[in-house]
N, C-alpha and C positions, 0 to 999 in steps of 0.2 A: 504494500500500500504506500502511496506517495504522500508525503507530508505537505501541509499547506504552503510552506515556504517554497519548495521546489515547484509545486503546482502553479503558484503565483508567478514565478519567474518563467516557467514554460509558456503560460498563456500571455505573459507580457511580451516575450520574444515573438510569439506568433502574431500578436497585434502589430508590433513594430515591423515585422517582415512584410505583412500585408500592406502596411502604410508605405513602406519603401517601394513595393511593387506599383502601387497606385501613383506614387510620385514619379516613378520612372516612366509610366505611361503618359503622364501629363507634361513631363519635361524631358523630352528625348535627348536633349543635349547633355543632360546629367545622368542618363540611363545607365551607362556602364558602372559607375560607382554605386548608384542606388541599388542596382540589381545584385552586385556583389555583396552589399550590406544585407539585402533581403535573404540571400543564400546563407550568409553567416548566421543571421538571426534565426533562420529556420533550423539550422544545425544546432544552435544553442538551445532552442526549444526542445529538440529531441534529447540532447544531452541532459537537460534539467529534468526531463520526464523519466529518465533512466536512473540518474543518480547525480553525484557531484561532478560537474564538468571537468575539473582539473584531474580527477581520478580517471575519468573516461579518456581524456586526451593522453595521459600517461599509458594507460592500457593499450590504446590504439598504436602509439609509437612503438611499444614493445612488441605488439603483435605483427606490425608491418615488417619488422626486421627478423622475426622468428621464421625459421624454416623447419618443417613445412608449416604453412599457415593453417589456421583453424578451419574446421568444417561448419562451425556455427554460423547460421544464416544471418542472425542479427549482427554479429560481430563483422561478418563480411560486408553487410550493408553499411555499417558505420565506417569501415575502412574505405569503401568505395565513395561514400559521402565525403570523407575527409580528403581523399584524392581529388575529387571533383572541385571542392572548394579551393584546394591548393592550386590546381591547374588553372582555374578561372581567375585566380588572383594574379597570375603571371602572364596572362594573355595581353599582348600589346595592341593588337588590332581586333576590335570587338565587333561581332555581328550582333547588333542589339536585338533583332527579332529572334534569333536562335537563343540568345542568352535569356531573353524575356520568357520564352517557352520553358527553358530549363529551370529558371527561377520560379516560375508559376507552378510547374510540376513539383519541384522540391518543397515549396511552401504547402501545397496540397498534401503531399506525402507526410510532411511534418505535422500538419493539422490532424490527419488521420492517426498518426502514431501517438500524438499527445492525447487525443480524445480516447483512444483505446486504452492507454495506460492510466489515464485519470478517471475513466468511465464518466466523463462529462463532455457535453457538446460545447464546441467553441461558438460564441455568439456570432 
């Protein structure tokens, strides 16, 4: 069961991720930075819904270098999520439409993830 502190942070990061997406749609000239922030905040919402983000980041760093890697699907998802965030943060030439779709998908996945773990619907 998730405590109120982590639940509050998870929902806060979801709200902020969705706000960043809306801002990116309204201000295309600022879209790359806003979309990257939306993706990071969606990731943080997922991390808070699972546990302490610092612990999860350490776990993922250890798992990425471990050979062979785990067969756990949730851990693989988190590793792929972290890789995506890292890759997108280093892209110099951004296709805003493609990044918008990725960010939107990730925010929706994060919403479903958090709702499942909190057993509450996001407003």
